[in-house]
N, CA, C and O of each residue as an XYZ file, in Angstrom:
848
protein
N      73.919    -34.500     20.954
C      73.275    -33.261     21.882
C      73.564    -34.201     23.348
O      73.336    -35.351     23.722
N      74.211    -32.947     23.915
C      74.207    -33.349     25.560
C      72.841    -33.183     26.309
O      72.277    -32.101     26.150
N      72.152    -34.255     27.219
C      71.183    -34.270     27.907
C      70.980    -33.160     28.306
O      72.009    -32.591     28.669
N      69.932    -32.504     28.411
C      69.872    -31.008     28.918
C      69.220    -31.050     30.407
O      68.898    -32.146     30.865
N      69.091    -30.276     30.903
C      68.861    -30.433     32.738
C      67.794    -29.598     33.075
O      68.228    -28.486     33.376
N      66.641    -29.668     33.147
C      66.259    -28.163     33.067
C      64.422    -28.141     33.544
O      63.743    -28.892     32.843
N      63.643    -27.348     34.652
C      62.782    -27.517     35.531
C      61.405    -27.513     34.592
O      60.357    -27.990     35.027
N      61.468    -27.160     33.789
C      60.665    -26.643     32.431
C      60.450    -27.809     31.564
O      61.293    -28.677     31.337
N      58.988    -27.747     30.996
C      58.752    -29.195     29.685
C      58.928    -28.226     29.037
O      58.840    -27.105     29.538
N      59.268    -28.466     27.551
C      59.070    -27.829     26.219
C      58.689    -28.834     25.624
O      59.259    -29.915     25.771
N      57.390    -28.619     24.642
C      57.079    -29.736     23.586
C      57.070    -28.697     22.569
O      56.646    -27.541     22.535
N      58.039    -29.941     21.238
C      58.081    -28.697     19.846
C      57.065    -28.964     19.125
O      56.493    -30.053     19.086
N      56.693    -27.682     18.325
C      55.241    -27.785     17.259
C      56.240    -27.416     16.059
O      57.109    -26.544     16.030
N      55.728    -28.646     14.752
C      55.761    -28.310     13.784
C      54.689    -27.511     12.802
O      53.850    -28.360     12.499
N      54.352    -26.260     12.176
C      53.396    -25.940     12.217
C      53.167    -25.647     10.413
O      53.562    -24.575      9.953
N      52.528    -26.656      9.520
C      52.040    -26.772      8.580
C      50.906    -26.858      8.121
O      50.674    -27.725      7.278
N      50.183    -26.222      8.435
C      48.803    -26.311      7.656
C      48.899    -25.052      6.838
O      47.813    -24.903      6.279
N      49.463    -24.393      6.627
C      49.312    -23.095      5.450
C      48.753    -23.540      4.019
O      48.893    -24.579      3.373
N      48.176    -22.540      3.816
C      47.597    -22.931      2.396
C      48.621    -23.319      1.351
O      48.491    -24.243      0.548
N      49.796    -22.392      1.472
C      50.796    -22.381      0.536
C      50.396    -21.676     -0.701
O      50.776    -22.130     -1.780
N      49.392    -20.211     -0.633
C      48.907    -19.816     -2.048
C      49.857    -19.327     -2.971
O      49.696    -19.669     -4.142
N      51.143    -18.347     -2.592
C      51.610    -17.571     -2.898
C      52.694    -19.000     -3.581
O      53.372    -18.790     -4.586
N      52.710    -20.161     -2.993
C      53.849    -20.871     -3.929
C      53.404    -21.495     -4.624
O      54.197    -21.939     -5.455
N      51.922    -21.944     -4.775
C      51.276    -22.602     -5.581
C      51.366    -24.453     -5.608
O      50.820    -25.360     -6.237
N      52.393    -24.323     -4.531
C      52.416    -26.179     -3.711
C      52.096    -25.759     -2.419
O      51.815    -24.763     -1.753
N      52.350    -27.569     -2.339
C      52.458    -27.617     -0.798
C      54.253    -27.262     -0.243
O      55.246    -27.945     -0.492
N      54.184    -26.209      0.410
C      55.689    -26.004      0.566
C      56.407    -27.154      1.890
O      57.512    -27.051      2.423
N      55.218    -28.325      2.168
C      56.332    -28.847      3.257
C      56.930    -29.790      2.182
O      58.102    -30.064      2.439
N      56.390    -30.442      0.898
C      56.921    -31.268      0.094
C      57.658    -30.749     -0.910
O      57.693    -31.208     -2.052
N      58.267    -29.775     -0.506
C      59.484    -29.313     -1.763
C      60.553    -29.470     -0.753
O      60.558    -29.424      0.477
N      61.625    -29.706     -1.823
C      63.027    -31.005     -1.736
C      64.255    -29.450     -1.448
O      64.127    -28.356     -1.998
N      65.358    -29.843     -0.447
C      66.368    -29.032     -0.645
C      67.391    -30.018      0.033
O      67.207    -30.509      1.147
N      68.469    -30.250     -0.746
C      69.140    -31.054     -0.246
C      68.828    -32.676     -0.042
O      69.425    -33.263      0.860
N      67.908    -33.379     -0.866
C      67.468    -34.099     -1.173
C      66.603    -34.196      0.427
O      67.269    -35.001      1.078
N      65.878    -33.898      0.956
C      64.919    -34.095      1.945
C      64.018    -32.731      1.872
O      64.361    -31.583      1.587
N      62.525    -33.361      2.293
C      61.681    -32.459      2.058
C      61.473    -31.630      3.209
O      61.752    -32.084      4.319
N      60.936    -30.264      3.057
C      60.878    -29.081      4.122
C      60.739    -30.189      5.275
O      61.674    -30.499      6.012
N      59.041    -30.925      5.358
C      58.758    -31.043      6.692
C      59.630    -32.394      7.130
O      59.428    -32.959      8.204
N      60.463    -32.767      6.321
C      61.358    -34.203      6.968
C      62.376    -33.403      7.360
O      62.973    -33.842      8.342
N      62.880    -32.112      6.816
C      64.028    -31.535      7.689
C      63.839    -30.749      8.757
O      64.789    -30.418      9.466
N      62.508    -30.336      9.011
C      62.074    -29.670     10.191
C      61.949    -30.505     11.045
O      62.260    -30.160     12.185
N      61.508    -31.753     10.848
C      60.882    -32.289     11.939
C      62.594    -33.483     11.802
O      62.451    -34.700     11.915
N      63.329    -33.169     11.680
C      64.672    -33.838     11.714
C      65.783    -33.098     13.258
O      66.683    -33.503     13.993
N      64.841    -31.634     13.024
C      65.888    -30.966     13.747
C      65.288    -31.241     15.282
O      65.996    -31.636     16.209
N      63.550    -30.903     15.407
C      63.079    -30.970     16.159
C      63.276    -32.353     16.924
O      63.495    -32.384     18.135
N      63.182    -33.523     16.114
C      63.896    -35.108     16.567
C      65.310    -34.968     17.773
O      65.575    -35.335     18.919
N      66.043    -34.076     16.475
C      67.515    -34.015     17.486
C      67.454    -33.451     19.098
O      68.090    -33.998     19.999
N      66.573    -32.253     19.305
C      66.319    -31.627     20.195
C      65.996    -32.981     21.461
O      66.636    -33.289     22.466
N      64.769    -33.538     20.884
C      64.075    -34.306     21.944
C      64.900    -35.082     22.457
O      65.081    -35.160     23.672
N      65.946    -36.242     20.969
C      67.161    -37.294     21.639
C      67.699    -36.861     22.424
O      68.161    -37.712     23.183
N      68.107    -35.005     22.910
C      68.903    -34.718     23.436
C      68.528    -34.574     24.701
O      69.455    -34.469     25.504
N      67.183    -34.528     25.221
C      66.251    -34.467     26.318
C      66.279    -32.752     26.341
O      66.506    -32.205     27.420
N      66.066    -32.012     25.249
C      65.718    -30.751     25.256
C      64.087    -30.247     24.953
O      63.651    -29.145     25.284
N      63.373    -31.215     24.314
C      62.126    -31.568     24.194
C      61.213    -32.750     24.775
O      61.644    -33.900     24.858
N      59.917    -32.383     25.171
C      59.786    -33.453     26.075
C      58.905    -34.352     24.797
O      58.727    -35.563     24.925
N      58.495    -33.737     23.814
C      57.581    -34.616     22.479
C      57.534    -33.391     21.488
O      57.818    -32.230     21.783
N      57.161    -33.816     20.376
C      57.322    -33.211     19.336
C      55.416    -33.920     18.397
O      54.999    -35.058     18.180
N      54.811    -32.486     18.119
C      53.528    -32.580     17.354
C      53.615    -32.037     16.000
O      54.447    -31.132     15.934
N      53.034    -32.293     14.919
C      52.610    -31.974     13.969
C      51.474    -31.102     13.859
O      50.383    -31.578     14.171
N      51.551    -29.644     13.385
C      49.821    -29.001     13.207
C      49.952    -28.736     12.205
O      51.028    -28.286     11.812
N      48.720    -28.945     11.261
C      47.700    -28.955     10.017
C      47.561    -30.162      9.184
O      47.562    -31.132      9.942
N      47.460    -30.470      8.143
C      47.192    -31.868      7.779
C      48.240    -31.897      6.352
O      48.299    -31.134      5.387
N      49.009    -33.130      6.706
C      49.851    -33.756      5.873
C      49.689    -35.419      5.497
O      49.575    -36.380      6.258
N      49.729    -35.348      3.925
C      49.440    -37.043      3.808
C      50.942    -37.703      4.315
O      52.133    -37.516      4.069
N      50.236    -38.461      5.050
C      51.013    -40.202      5.662
C      52.012    -39.801      6.734
O      52.973    -40.483      7.090
N      51.465    -37.930      7.471
C      51.971    -37.823      8.585
C      50.755    -38.026      9.696
O      49.562    -37.994      9.397
N      51.305    -38.252     11.104
C      50.278    -38.023     12.112
C      50.025    -36.467     12.235
O      51.159    -36.004     12.354
N      49.232    -35.550     12.264
C      48.892    -34.450     12.923
C      47.823    -34.210     13.594
O      46.876    -34.985     13.723
N      47.961    -32.763     14.205
C      46.940    -32.255     15.319
C      46.188    -31.008     14.294
O      46.592    -29.866     14.074
N      44.983    -31.692     13.792
C      44.277    -30.931     12.426
C      43.809    -29.442     13.071
O      43.397    -29.175     14.200
N      43.995    -28.748     12.120
C      43.821    -27.471     12.786
C      42.323    -27.242     12.684
O      41.724    -27.479     11.635
N      41.524    -26.638     14.117
C      40.156    -26.366     14.214
C      39.392    -25.419     13.046
O      38.335    -25.584     12.438
N      40.526    -24.227     13.007
C      39.698    -22.903     12.659
C      41.013    -23.152     11.156
O      42.165    -23.524     10.934
N      39.923    -22.687     10.563
C      40.716    -22.529      8.830
C      40.996    -21.111      8.831
O      40.412    -20.445      9.686
N      42.136    -20.258      7.669
C      42.102    -19.110      7.138
C      42.473    -18.238      8.143
O      41.918    -17.139      8.122
N      43.637    -18.557      9.410
C      43.693    -17.715     10.437
C      45.250    -17.876     10.359
O      45.939    -17.553     11.326
N      45.768    -18.342      9.283
C      46.818    -18.483      9.853
C      47.912    -19.800     10.799
O      47.560    -20.958     11.021
N      49.118    -19.227     11.168
C      49.610    -20.298     11.887
C      48.967    -20.169     13.198
O      49.210    -21.032     14.041
N      47.990    -18.969     13.541
C      47.128    -19.395     14.906
C      46.646    -20.679     15.093
O      46.732    -21.448     16.050
N      46.082    -20.780     13.920
C      45.197    -22.217     14.327
C      45.923    -23.057     14.770
O      45.752    -23.704     15.803
N      47.043    -23.135     13.814
C      48.175    -24.558     14.678
C      48.647    -24.084     15.910
O      49.288    -24.943     16.516
N      48.509    -22.610     16.695
C      49.080    -23.102     18.118
C      47.552    -23.027     18.913
O      47.387    -23.314     20.099
N      46.763    -22.689     18.216
C      45.660    -22.958     19.609
C      44.619    -24.368     19.115
O      43.559    -24.603     19.695
N      45.031    -25.032     18.209
C      44.558    -26.412     17.773
C      45.488    -27.187     18.601
O      44.910    -28.152     19.101
N      47.054    -27.082     19.007
C      47.463    -27.659     19.449
C      47.425    -27.411     21.520
O      47.619    -28.225     22.422
N      47.169    -26.286     21.537
C      46.600    -26.325     22.764
C      45.277    -27.227     23.280
O      45.029    -27.685     24.395
N      44.618    -27.288     22.171
C      43.123    -27.393     22.317
C      43.408    -29.274     22.251
O      42.446    -29.756     22.848
N      43.885    -29.862     22.000
C      44.396    -31.174     22.084
C      44.639    -31.651     23.167
O      45.386    -31.208     24.039
N      43.633    -33.150     23.160
C      44.095    -33.567     24.617
C      45.174    -34.168     25.217
O      45.212    -34.476     26.408
N      46.277    -34.387     24.210
C      47.819    -34.896     24.890
C      48.255    -33.205     25.638
O      48.708    -33.068     26.774
N      48.046    -32.370     24.918
C      48.850    -31.306     25.457
C      47.815    -30.600     26.705
O      48.352    -29.835     27.506
N      46.905    -30.777     26.780
C      45.804    -30.569     27.559
C      46.487    -31.565     28.661
O      46.759    -30.975     29.707
N      46.734    -32.597     28.648
C      47.588    -33.634     29.604
C      48.629    -33.164     30.291
O      48.784    -33.308     31.504
N      49.496    -32.491     29.413
C      50.715    -31.716     30.007
C      50.602    -30.742     30.696
O      51.304    -30.390     31.644
N      49.678    -30.241     30.235
C      49.301    -28.922     31.125
C      48.921    -29.207     32.149
O      49.150    -28.278     32.923
N      48.327    -30.203     32.733
C      47.574    -30.836     33.801
C      48.800    -31.627     34.845
O      48.395    -32.034     35.934
N      50.049    -31.798     34.544
C      51.180    -32.255     34.998
C      51.790    -31.256     35.373
O      51.809    -31.275     36.604
N      52.528    -30.007     34.809
C      52.936    -29.107     35.087
C      52.710    -28.096     34.943
O      51.818    -27.830     34.138
N      53.450    -26.934     35.698
C      52.802    -25.707     35.747
C      53.783    -24.625     35.302
O      53.629    -23.457     35.659
N      55.080    -25.125     34.298
C      56.248    -24.396     33.654
C      56.584    -25.268     32.624
O      57.553    -26.026     32.588
N      55.195    -25.010     31.287
C      55.121    -25.423     30.011
C      55.383    -24.897     29.078
O      54.682    -23.915     28.834
N      56.425    -25.218     28.139
C      56.749    -23.896     27.093
C      56.694    -25.150     25.725
O      57.077    -26.320     25.721
N      55.766    -23.942     24.169
C      55.971    -24.594     23.021
C      56.948    -23.713     22.650
O      57.287    -22.685     23.235
N      57.554    -24.380     21.221
C      58.951    -24.296     20.815
C      57.988    -24.198     19.318
O      57.266    -25.137     18.983
N      58.052    -23.502     18.872
C      57.098    -23.410     17.147
C      58.045    -23.193     16.587
O      58.981    -22.527     17.030
N      57.959    -23.936     15.038
C      58.391    -23.375     13.971
C      57.756    -24.007     12.886
O      57.041    -25.006     12.972
N      58.124    -23.219     11.581
C      57.072    -23.245     10.210
C      57.844    -24.132      9.565
O      58.991    -24.265      9.991
N      57.534    -24.717      8.726
C      57.340    -25.815      7.827
C      58.793    -25.024      6.223
O      59.338    -25.563      5.260
N      58.811    -23.977      6.650
C      58.852    -23.750      5.429
C      60.659    -22.597      5.718
O      61.116    -21.671      5.048
N      61.110    -23.189      6.818
C      62.249    -22.241      6.611
C      63.577    -23.630      6.910
O      64.032    -24.111      7.948
N      63.833    -23.893      5.488
C      64.810    -25.085      5.669
C      65.841    -25.042      5.818
O      66.426    -26.125      5.777
N      66.611    -23.866      6.057
C      67.756    -23.609      6.462
C      68.323    -23.094      8.159
O      69.313    -22.587      8.686
N      66.699    -23.713      8.604
C      66.877    -23.470     10.534
C      67.464    -24.655     10.483
O      67.287    -25.541      9.647
N      68.684    -24.641     12.076
C      69.411    -25.918     12.226
C      69.055    -26.286     13.391
O      68.060    -25.634     13.707
N      69.379    -27.045     14.245
C      69.111    -27.275     15.203
C      70.175    -26.171     16.288
O      69.690    -25.213     16.891
N      71.097    -26.406     16.333
C      71.640    -25.420     16.912
C      71.089    -24.024     16.980
O      71.399    -23.482     18.040
N      70.210    -23.110     16.002
C      69.530    -22.288     15.968
C      68.527    -22.582     17.092
O      68.792    -21.767     17.976
N      67.570    -23.304     17.460
C      66.894    -23.793     18.432
C      67.558    -23.860     19.291
O      67.494    -22.861     20.008
N      68.431    -24.831     19.706
C      69.076    -24.475     20.861
C      69.789    -23.455     21.740
O      69.956    -23.293     22.949
N      70.164    -22.791     20.534
C      70.655    -21.218     21.653
C      69.330    -20.770     21.867
O      69.175    -20.472     23.051
N      68.257    -20.599     21.141
C      66.580    -19.923     21.898
C      66.814    -21.011     23.098
O      67.299    -20.552     24.132
N      66.571    -22.152     23.066
C      66.570    -22.746     24.683
C      67.175    -22.317     25.693
O      66.825    -21.888     26.792
N      68.489    -22.551     24.988
C      70.007    -22.124     26.210
C      69.882    -20.957     26.651
O      70.667    -20.617     27.536
N      68.631    -19.766     26.068
C      68.536    -18.379     26.759
C      67.425    -18.093     27.334
O      67.171    -16.928     27.641
N      66.529    -19.160     27.591
C      65.303    -19.341     28.262
C      65.636    -19.282     29.600
O      66.296    -20.157     30.161
N      65.083    -17.999     30.292
C      64.765    -18.130     31.619
C      63.650    -17.792     32.491
O      62.891    -16.958     31.996
N      63.243    -18.342     34.023
C      62.135    -18.702     34.252
C      61.112    -17.912     34.156
O      59.930    -18.251     34.098
N      61.774    -16.305     34.128
C      60.620    -15.641     34.193
C      60.000    -14.886     32.622
O      59.392    -13.826     32.474
N      60.468    -15.976     31.530
C      60.195    -15.610     30.457
C      59.094    -15.870     29.839
O      59.064    -17.051     29.494
N      58.177    -15.285     29.548
C      56.654    -16.154     28.682
C      56.762    -16.236     27.151
O      56.362    -17.144     26.423
N      57.310    -15.238     26.860
C      57.980    -15.101     25.221
C      59.809    -15.162     24.814
O      60.512    -14.204     25.137
N      60.279    -16.102     24.257
C      61.731    -15.368     23.801
C      61.563    -15.886     22.552
O      61.065    -16.967     22.238
N      62.055    -14.964     21.815
C      62.126    -14.849     20.082
C      63.171    -14.220     19.538
O      63.502    -13.214     20.165
N      63.901    -14.501     18.442
C      65.186    -13.774     17.556
C      64.485    -12.036     17.377
O      63.354    -11.692     17.033
N      65.296    -11.478     17.642
C      64.446    -10.134     17.074
C      64.952    -10.314     15.291
O      65.779    -10.955     14.642
N      63.938     -9.373     15.072
C      63.785     -9.729     13.521
C      62.701    -10.452     13.123
O      61.685    -10.161     12.492
N      63.076    -11.347     13.566
C      61.680    -12.582     13.182
C      61.107    -13.059     14.131
O      61.445    -13.066     15.315
N      59.551    -13.786     13.268
C      58.890    -14.114     13.752
C      59.066    -15.535     14.476
O      58.572    -15.755     15.582
N      59.825    -16.498     13.744
C      59.811    -18.023     14.058
C      61.319    -17.968     13.976
O      62.028    -17.394     13.150
N      61.698    -18.827     15.207
C      61.053    -19.556     16.129
C      60.646    -18.763     17.001
O      60.860    -17.551     17.017
N      59.750    -19.679     18.149
C      60.127    -18.675     19.274
C      59.138    -19.913     20.185
O      58.426    -20.871     19.885
N      59.624    -19.178     21.526
C      59.099    -20.075     22.711
C      58.114    -19.338     23.540
O      58.260    -18.144     23.800
N      56.939    -20.167     24.027
C      55.587    -19.736     24.653
C      55.663    -20.088     25.653
O      56.117    -21.223     25.794
N      55.231    -19.247     26.974
C      55.180    -20.314     27.990
C      53.337    -20.172     28.246
O      52.606    -19.181     28.248
N      53.004    -21.876     28.476
C      51.768    -21.716     28.298
C      50.950    -21.712     29.546
O      50.898    -22.624     30.371
N      50.257    -20.466     29.583
C      49.707    -20.032     31.374
C      48.429    -19.863     30.511
O      48.082    -20.029     29.342
N      47.758    -19.327     32.024
C      46.611    -18.923     31.751
C      46.188    -17.932     30.638
O      45.367    -17.984     29.722
N      47.154    -16.925     31.118
C      47.142    -15.630     30.351
C      47.357    -15.607     28.787
O      46.808    -14.907     27.936
N      48.341    -16.603     28.664
C      48.895    -16.556     27.059
C      47.630    -17.695     26.112
O      47.193    -17.860     24.973
N      47.508    -18.159     27.281
C      46.334    -19.291     26.549
C      44.873    -18.524     26.596
O      43.902    -19.087     26.090
N      44.751    -17.352     27.155
C      43.227    -16.934     26.838
C      43.781    -15.516     25.721
O      42.886    -14.825     25.234
N      45.083    -15.219     25.428
C      45.411    -14.224     24.266
C      45.014    -15.306     23.083
O      44.261    -15.047     22.145
N      45.556    -16.351     23.274
C      45.490    -17.377     22.005
C      43.908    -17.890     21.926
O      43.439    -17.965     20.790
N      43.140    -18.211     22.926
C      41.860    -18.313     22.531
C      41.312    -17.138     21.937
O      40.997    -17.203     20.748
N      41.133    -15.999     22.610
C      40.048    -15.310     22.127
C      40.712    -14.828     21.109
O      39.862    -14.592     20.251
N      42.171    -14.433     20.555
C      42.348    -14.290     19.104
C      41.954    -15.263     17.865
O      41.592    -14.899     16.746
N      42.125    -16.695     18.381
C      41.594    -17.018     16.958
C      40.054    -17.703     17.561
O      39.655    -18.795     17.156
N      39.600    -17.209     18.167
C      38.186    -17.273     17.835
C      37.129    -15.752     17.577
O      35.900    -15.684     17.566
N      38.124    -14.687     17.397
C      37.359    -13.674     17.083
C      36.404    -13.970     15.413
O      36.513    -14.720     14.444
N      35.535    -12.915     15.850
C      35.104    -13.195     14.475
C      35.002    -11.784     13.407
O      34.977    -10.620     13.806
N      34.956    -12.189     12.100
C      34.484    -11.075     11.220
C      35.940     -9.804     11.445
O      35.753     -8.587     11.454
N      37.222    -10.428     11.594
C      38.519     -9.869     11.932
C      38.974     -9.293     10.452
O      38.434     -9.571      9.381
N      40.077     -8.440     10.659
C      40.688     -8.387      9.174
C      41.989     -8.998      9.575
O      42.250     -8.715     10.744
N      42.813     -9.676      9.050
C      43.646    -10.803      8.687
C      44.600    -10.241      9.361
O      45.212    -11.213      9.804
N      45.207     -9.166      9.783
C      46.215     -8.816     10.716
C      45.768     -9.262     11.826
O      46.680     -9.690     12.533
N      44.265     -9.384     12.494
C      44.338     -9.555     13.503
C      44.438    -10.603     14.249
O      43.990    -10.914     15.353
N      45.374    -11.309     13.151
C      45.302    -12.894     13.466
C      46.857    -13.148     13.328
O      47.349    -14.275     13.262
N      47.276    -12.453     13.308
C      48.844    -12.323     13.102
C      49.377    -12.749     14.414
O      48.625    -12.666     15.384
N      50.874    -13.304     14.603
C      51.514    -13.178     15.739
C      51.679    -12.068     16.475
O      51.291    -11.775     17.606
N      52.538    -11.288     15.386
C      52.609    -10.107     15.782
C      51.582     -9.306     16.969
O      51.904     -8.499     17.841
N      50.292     -9.850     16.639
C      49.360     -8.978     17.282
C      49.187    -10.088     18.735
O      48.825     -9.597     19.804
N      49.352    -10.914     18.671
C      49.892    -11.880     19.656
C      50.632    -11.516     20.526
O      50.340    -11.406     21.717
N      51.908    -11.240     19.900
C      53.057    -11.273     20.650
C      52.835     -9.712     21.569
O      53.096     -9.643     22.770
N      52.355     -8.622     20.824
C      51.928     -7.813     21.401
C      50.789     -7.688     22.353
O      50.773     -6.765     23.167
N      49.899     -8.512     22.297
C      49.231     -8.317     23.756
C      49.758     -9.232     24.649
O      49.017     -9.344     25.626
N      50.640     -9.860     24.697
C      51.582    -10.716     25.541
C      52.427     -9.623     26.563
O      52.576     -9.756     27.778
N      52.914     -8.552     25.738
C      53.465     -7.332     26.657
C      52.645     -6.216     27.136
O      53.005     -5.493     28.065
N      51.458     -6.069     26.452
C      50.984     -5.349     27.004
C      49.320     -5.447     27.549
O      48.841     -4.592     28.293
N      48.660     -6.463     27.117
C      47.589     -6.669     28.225
C      47.688     -7.460     29.378
O      46.792     -7.433     30.221
N      48.980     -8.366     29.538
C      49.623     -8.693     30.822
C      50.418     -8.545     31.253
O      50.640     -9.050     32.354
N      51.074     -7.959     30.780
C      52.556     -6.994     30.780
C      53.497     -8.013     31.196
O      54.286     -7.770     32.110
N      53.479     -9.409     30.458
C      54.119    -10.450     30.807
C      55.241    -10.487     30.250
O      55.268    -10.088     29.086
N      56.420    -10.926     30.820
C      57.607    -10.857     30.248
C      58.141    -11.527     28.670
O      57.827    -12.678     28.366
N      58.960    -10.665     27.756
C      58.665    -10.462     26.425
C      60.370    -10.146     25.972
O      60.979     -9.119     26.269
N      60.946    -11.354     25.160
C      61.792    -11.163     24.943
C      62.669    -11.478     23.899
O      62.571    -12.626     23.464
N      63.645    -10.614     23.303
C      64.062    -10.846     22.199
C      65.714    -11.161     22.146
O      66.318    -10.464     22.960
N      66.544    -12.031     21.391
C      67.587    -12.228     21.571
C      68.228    -12.387     20.079
O      67.563    -12.955     19.212
N      69.324    -11.959     19.834
C      70.016    -11.740     18.705
C      70.418    -12.961     17.847
O      70.777    -13.857     18.611
N      70.497    -13.343     16.549
C      70.163    -14.463     16.060
C      71.807    -14.769     15.610
O      72.586    -13.895     15.232
N      72.107    -16.150     15.742
C      73.513    -16.638     15.263
C      73.873    -16.538     13.939
O      75.017    -16.829     13.591
N      72.761    -16.036     12.897
C      73.145    -16.261     11.316
C      71.640    -15.676     11.275
O      70.635    -16.320     11.576
N      71.671    -14.556     10.917
C      70.572    -14.377      9.945
C      69.893    -14.599      8.928
O      68.769    -14.162      8.679
N      70.655    -15.404      8.193
C      70.723    -16.340      6.613
C      69.508    -17.774      7.288
O      68.671    -18.371      6.612
N      69.738    -17.928      8.395
C      69.041    -19.089      8.649
C      67.586    -19.160      9.026
O      67.135    -20.098      9.684
N      66.788    -18.050      8.553
C      66.186    -17.679      9.313
C      65.032    -17.272      8.223
O      63.990    -16.633      8.370
N      65.726    -17.999      6.866
C      64.786    -17.387      6.022
C      63.379    -18.166      5.788
O      63.119    -19.352      5.993
N      62.443    -16.980      5.224
C      60.957    -17.930      5.207
C      60.633    -18.321      3.521
O      60.557    -17.193      3.034
N      60.488    -18.947      2.798
C      60.512    -19.241      1.214
C      59.334    -19.542      1.349
O      59.033    -20.520      2.033
N      58.439    -18.814      0.764
C      57.074    -18.338      0.166
C      56.776    -18.429     -1.246
O      55.776    -19.006     -1.672
N      57.778    -17.770     -2.090
C      57.445    -17.695     -3.325
C      58.577    -18.410     -3.926
O      59.724    -18.549     -3.499
N      57.683    -19.100     -5.668
C      58.206    -20.038     -6.170
C      59.853    -19.224     -6.567
O      60.930    -19.821     -6.549
N      59.663    -17.800     -6.896
C      61.285    -17.292     -6.945
C      62.447    -17.267     -6.277
O      63.589    -17.231     -6.736
N      61.867    -17.303     -4.502
C      62.671    -17.513     -3.531
C      63.044    -19.296     -3.742
O      64.180    -19.692     -4.005
N      62.230    -19.920     -3.623
C      62.995    -21.526     -3.675
C      63.457    -21.155     -4.984
O      64.346    -20.334     -4.761
N      63.342    -21.311     -6.280
C      64.559    -21.423     -7.293
C      65.903    -21.067     -6.641
O      66.836    -21.855     -6.486
N      65.872    -19.557     -6.220
C      67.182    -19.167     -6.125
C      67.880    -19.641     -4.698
O      68.996    -19.409     -4.232
N      66.452    -20.603     -4.069
C      67.704    -20.705     -2.914
C      68.170    -22.541     -3.157
O      68.782    -23.226     -2.337
N      67.689    -22.962     -4.433
C      68.114    -24.236     -4.690
C      69.703    -24.355     -5.990
O      70.423    -25.264     -6.404
N      69.569    -22.563     -6.246
C      70.591    -21.949     -6.878
C      71.814    -21.540     -6.148
O      72.873    -21.252     -6.707
N      71.567    -21.527     -4.601
C      72.554    -21.061     -3.975
C      72.492    -19.657     -3.476
O      73.229    -19.276     -2.567
N      71.342    -18.636     -4.248
C      71.627    -17.321     -4.454
C      71.316    -16.952     -3.068
O      71.694    -15.886     -2.582
N      70.456    -18.050     -2.266
C      70.315    -17.049     -1.151
C      70.715    -17.508     -0.031
O      70.664    -16.806      0.979
């Protein structure tokens, strides 16, 4: 990939702290075309880092043999990884060094996702964007780390005795749009098939058979 030139710093984050309860096993170590899901996701993030599009990549969660930023709060889904990343010392250092830092978040359970899908999102990022994602899909997304977005993430992560949906990323996205009226854009994906989330064993078996 040709080296990118942009003023904003973008860090990549792979979210791999989910319980995988519906699958019955850790999805990070499922295989597709000879690669574990976690390996494939890291490979596409590293391609973007090598091309100069990402400053650094992080794993959020807990995986054997991998250096990860552990979840500070359990049971709140992907929000835990995002919050824990923001609270980590290294990312706090990035935030002090620049006033224009974005996080590119992807989950571990999208084995068809490509570096081109992520690159297209990055290439469509504008300086006025606080949130950029693909229409009809939660992941991947780019979020600008500002006082406003950090406040939303922290407040949602630390809220107590809430129903599970209050921790969802859809609620976070809506907060960005309504509470602070920050710019939130969606673009059309290059290929909808690439954004398949593998949550159930039946979906995984269909993927292996080429039925998805």
